[in-house]
C-alpha positions as CSV (number, residue, x, y, z in Angstrom):
1,M,-18.7,5.0,-12.0
2,A,-15.1,5.9,-11.2
3,N,-13.6,3.4,-13.8
4,N,-13.5,6.2,-16.4
5,Q,-11.8,5.4,-19.7
6,E,-12.3,8.8,-21.2
7,N,-9.2,10.2,-19.5
8,K,-7.0,7.4,-20.6
9,T,-3.5,8.5,-21.4
10,E,-0.3,6.8,-22.6
11,L,0.6,4.3,-20.0
12,T,3.9,2.5,-19.3
13,Y,2.1,-0.2,-17.4
14,E,-1.5,-1.1,-18.4
15,R,-2.2,-4.1,-16.1
16,V,-0.7,-3.8,-12.6
17,L,-0.6,-6.0,-9.6
18,L,-0.4,-4.0,-6.4
19,K,0.6,-5.7,-3.1
20,V,-0.8,-3.9,-0.1
21,S,0.2,-5.1,3.3
22,G,-2.1,-5.5,6.3
23,E,0.3,-3.1,8.1
24,S,-0.7,-0.4,5.6
25,L,-4.4,-0.9,6.3
26,K,-4.1,-0.4,10.0
27,G,-2.5,3.0,9.6
28,D,-1.5,4.4,13.0
29,R,-3.5,1.9,14.9
30,D,-2.1,-1.1,16.6
31,F,-4.7,-3.5,15.1
32,G,-7.4,-3.8,12.6
33,I,-8.5,-1.2,10.0
34,D,-7.9,2.6,10.0
35,P,-10.7,4.3,8.0
36,K,-8.4,7.2,7.1
37,A,-5.7,4.9,5.7
38,L,-8.3,2.9,3.9
39,D,-9.7,6.0,2.3
40,F,-6.3,7.3,1.3
41,I,-5.5,4.0,-0.5
42,A,-8.9,4.0,-2.2
43,R,-8.3,7.5,-3.5
44,E,-4.9,6.6,-4.8
45,I,-6.4,3.6,-6.6
46,Q,-9.1,5.8,-8.1
47,S,-6.4,8.1,-9.6
48,I,-4.9,5.2,-11.7
49,L,-8.2,3.9,-12.8
50,D,-9.1,7.3,-14.2
51,V,-6.2,7.0,-16.6
52,G,-7.2,3.5,-17.8
53,V,-5.0,1.1,-15.7
54,Q,-6.3,-2.4,-15.1
55,L,-5.6,-3.1,-11.4
56,A,-5.4,-6.2,-9.3
57,V,-4.6,-6.0,-5.6
58,V,-3.2,-8.7,-3.3
59,V,-4.1,-7.7,0.3
60,G,-2.3,-8.9,3.4
61,G,-3.8,-9.8,6.8
62,G,-1.1,-8.8,9.2
63,N,-3.3,-6.1,10.7
64,F,-5.5,-8.9,12.1
65,W,-3.3,-12.0,12.4
66,R,0.3,-13.1,12.3
67,G,0.6,-16.8,11.6
68,S,4.3,-16.8,12.4
69,L,3.7,-15.3,15.8
70,A,0.9,-17.9,16.5
71,Q,3.3,-20.6,15.5
72,K,5.9,-19.4,17.9
73,E,3.3,-19.6,20.7
74,G,2.7,-23.2,19.9
75,M,0.0,-23.2,17.2
76,D,0.2,-25.7,14.4
77,R,1.8,-23.9,11.4
78,A,-0.7,-25.0,8.8
79,T,-3.6,-24.0,11.1
80,A,-2.0,-20.6,11.8
81,D,-1.6,-20.0,8.1
82,Y,-5.2,-20.8,7.3
83,A,-6.3,-18.4,10.0
84,G,-4.1,-15.8,8.3
85,M,-5.9,-16.5,5.0
86,L,-9.2,-15.6,6.7
87,A,-7.5,-12.4,7.9
88,T,-6.7,-11.4,4.3
89,I,-10.3,-11.9,3.4
90,M,-11.4,-9.4,6.1
91,S,-8.8,-6.9,4.8
92,A,-10.0,-7.4,1.2
93,L,-13.6,-6.9,2.1
94,A,-12.8,-3.7,4.0
95,L,-10.9,-2.3,0.9
96,Q,-13.7,-3.5,-1.4
97,D,-16.2,-1.5,0.7
98,A,-14.0,1.6,0.7
99,L,-13.7,1.5,-3.1
100,E,-17.4,0.9,-3.7
101,Q,-19.0,3.0,-1.0
102,G,-16.5,5.8,-1.1
103,Y,-15.7,6.1,-4.8
104,G,-18.2,4.1,-6.8
105,I,-15.5,1.8,-8.1
106,V,-16.8,-1.6,-9.3
107,T,-14.7,-4.2,-7.3
108,R,-14.6,-8.0,-7.1
109,T,-12.9,-10.0,-4.4
110,L,-11.7,-13.4,-5.4
111,S,-10.6,-15.8,-2.8
112,A,-8.2,-18.8,-3.1
113,I,-10.3,-20.6,-0.4
114,N,-14.0,-21.3,-0.7
115,V,-16.1,-18.6,1.0
116,S,-18.8,-18.3,-1.6
117,Q,-21.2,-16.3,0.6
118,I,-19.0,-13.3,0.6
119,C,-16.6,-13.4,-2.4
120,E,-16.0,-15.2,-5.6
121,P,-13.7,-18.2,-5.9
122,Y,-10.4,-17.5,-7.6
123,I,-10.6,-18.5,-11.3
124,R,-7.8,-17.1,-13.5
125,R,-9.9,-16.5,-16.6
126,R,-12.6,-14.9,-14.5
127,A,-10.1,-12.6,-12.9
128,I,-8.7,-11.5,-16.3
129,R,-12.3,-10.9,-17.6
130,H,-13.0,-8.6,-14.6
131,L,-9.9,-6.7,-15.3
132,E,-10.8,-6.3,-19.0
133,K,-14.1,-4.9,-18.0
134,G,-12.4,-2.2,-15.9
135,R,-13.1,-3.7,-12.5
136,V,-10.7,-3.7,-9.6
137,V,-9.9,-7.3,-8.6
138,L,-8.9,-8.0,-5.0
139,F,-7.1,-11.3,-4.5
140,A,-7.6,-12.8,-1.0
141,A,-6.4,-15.8,0.9
142,G,-3.0,-15.9,-0.7
143,T,-2.6,-19.0,-2.8
144,G,-4.9,-21.1,-0.6
145,N,-2.0,-23.1,0.7
146,P,-0.3,-23.0,4.1
147,Y,3.5,-22.4,4.3
148,V,3.2,-19.7,1.6
149,T,3.2,-16.0,2.2
150,T,1.0,-13.3,0.6
151,D,4.2,-12.0,-1.1
152,T,4.4,-15.3,-3.0
153,G,0.7,-15.1,-3.7
154,A,1.3,-11.6,-5.2
155,A,4.1,-12.9,-7.4
156,L,2.0,-15.9,-8.5
157,R,-1.0,-13.8,-9.3
158,A,1.1,-11.2,-11.2
159,V,2.4,-14.0,-13.4
160,E,-1.0,-15.6,-13.9
161,I,-2.8,-12.4,-15.0
162,D,0.2,-11.3,-17.1
163,A,0.7,-8.1,-15.1
164,S,3.1,-5.6,-16.6
165,I,4.6,-4.9,-13.2
166,L,4.4,-5.9,-9.5
167,L,4.1,-2.8,-7.2
168,M,5.2,-3.6,-3.6
169,A,3.5,-0.9,-1.6
170,K,5.3,-0.1,1.7
171,N,4.1,1.8,4.8
172,N,6.2,5.0,5.1
173,V,9.3,3.4,3.5
174,D,10.2,4.8,0.1
175,G,12.3,1.9,-1.3
176,I,14.9,-0.7,-0.6
177,Y,17.7,0.0,1.9
178,D,20.8,-1.9,2.8
179,D,19.7,-1.8,6.5
180,D,16.5,-1.0,8.4
181,P,16.0,2.8,7.9
182,Q,13.7,2.9,10.9
183,T,16.6,1.9,13.3
184,N,19.7,3.0,11.3
185,P,19.7,6.6,10.1
186,N,22.8,5.8,8.0
187,A,21.0,3.1,6.0
188,K,21.7,3.6,2.3
189,K,18.8,3.6,-0.2
190,L,19.3,1.2,-3.2
191,K,17.7,2.5,-6.4
192,F,18.2,-0.8,-8.2
193,V,19.0,-4.3,-7.3
194,T,18.9,-7.5,-9.3
195,Y,16.7,-10.4,-8.2
196,L,19.8,-12.4,-7.2
197,E,21.2,-9.5,-5.1
198,A,17.8,-9.2,-3.3
199,I,17.8,-12.9,-2.5
200,E,21.5,-13.3,-1.5
201,K,21.6,-10.1,0.6
202,R,18.2,-10.8,2.2
203,L,17.1,-7.3,1.8
204,G,13.6,-7.9,3.1
205,I,11.7,-6.9,0.0
206,M,9.7,-10.2,-0.1
207,D,10.5,-13.8,0.7
208,S,12.9,-15.8,-1.5
209,T,10.2,-17.9,-3.0
210,A,8.4,-14.8,-4.3
211,L,11.6,-13.3,-5.6
212,T,12.6,-16.5,-7.4
213,M,9.2,-16.6,-9.1
214,C,9.5,-13.0,-10.2
215,M,13.0,-13.7,-11.5
216,D,12.0,-16.9,-13.4
217,N,9.1,-15.0,-15.1
218,D,10.9,-11.7,-15.5
219,V,8.3,-9.7,-13.4
220,K,9.7,-6.3,-12.6
221,I,9.2,-5.1,-9.0
222,V,8.9,-1.6,-7.8
223,V,9.1,-0.9,-4.1
224,F,7.6,2.4,-3.1
225,D,5.9,4.4,-0.3
226,L,2.1,4.0,-0.8
227,F,1.4,6.9,1.5
228,E,3.3,9.5,-0.5
229,S,0.4,11.2,-2.3
230,G,0.4,10.5,-6.0
231,S,3.1,7.8,-5.9
232,L,0.8,5.1,-7.3
233,L,-0.1,7.2,-10.3
234,R,3.6,8.1,-10.9
235,A,4.6,4.4,-10.7
236,V,2.1,3.3,-13.4
237,Q,3.2,6.2,-15.6
238,G,6.7,4.9,-15.4
239,E,8.2,7.7,-13.4
240,E,11.4,6.9,-11.4
241,L,10.5,6.5,-7.8
242,G,11.3,4.1,-5.0
243,S,13.5,1.1,-5.8
244,V,13.4,-1.3,-8.7
245,V,14.1,-5.1,-8.7
246,A,14.8,-6.6,-12.1
247,A,17.3,-8.5,-14.2
248,H,19.1,-5.4,-15.3
249,P,18.6,-1.6,-14.9
250,S,17.0,-1.0,-18.3
251,A,14.2,-3.6,-17.7
């Protein structure tokens, strides 16, 4: 089993909430799941389990479904959001399979909506118990409520499980910028921003509800490029990378 505690080293963050977007899971494809991207993410996850990290993951579903786009095309917002929750379950099951089949990592998917045939219901104490036993816990279906993003779901779950840090994994973006680095080559990288700056400047890290929840509960956020090999391990070991959102720089 890959959840090996023998190699445990001194950790800066022992219990981590990782937010993985659906965009990351689709890799270079236009839609769905890219097996190569999935395997890369699973391998990165294995690297932090080998040093003793307790890991929970919130998985997005944008690789299958965009509720906001469906709403623009006339679909009822709540219905579109529920469809998006189902998409996150598909993403979580794909990641679960990559972890278990590829690396022998014991994984549990917990859903905020009832789909008992394929995953467990989300129960806070059960999730924490899985983490304490060294299992990777995948949180699917957001919060189970429409009008709420998976970013807010990630912030909520981080608070509920008492995570040391919230890692916002990005797809080929290595932090927070004052403009879109994909379209503006002069965009400036911001190593540190406060919660209020992130909200007021609308820097696109996560939605304002999620940022406010992190601010109110003092949850430190690190935004980093998931597809830079070794970045996840460096993040949990407290190395400086990406960009940090917190109340003050020394947080």
